[in-house]
Steps between C-alpha positions, in 0.01 A plus 500: 500500500295398799664469840380460855511817706785369713731403209824693465698535182734742327541603140853546372628635172783289358696589189815373338816670621561655160154659511527632856561861395291504184232761441234227499611367840509848647148565367375173648653577840351849495157363413507234773596757762272780381248685712221344292615147582545594867141631507364173357700294750394711796136491391497121488514457876673163459835598350782688674718746313864394508658789311 
């Protein structure tokens, strides 16, 4: 994805209500909010961490 440096956007994880507490959903949430993902976001210089 290519964006201009002044574009703002957010990524959200959406799952069906019946899958909200599943192991797969918990793993996905943990991955998206991991220290590794935070490091990539912070290193980009154009994305703000929102978690």
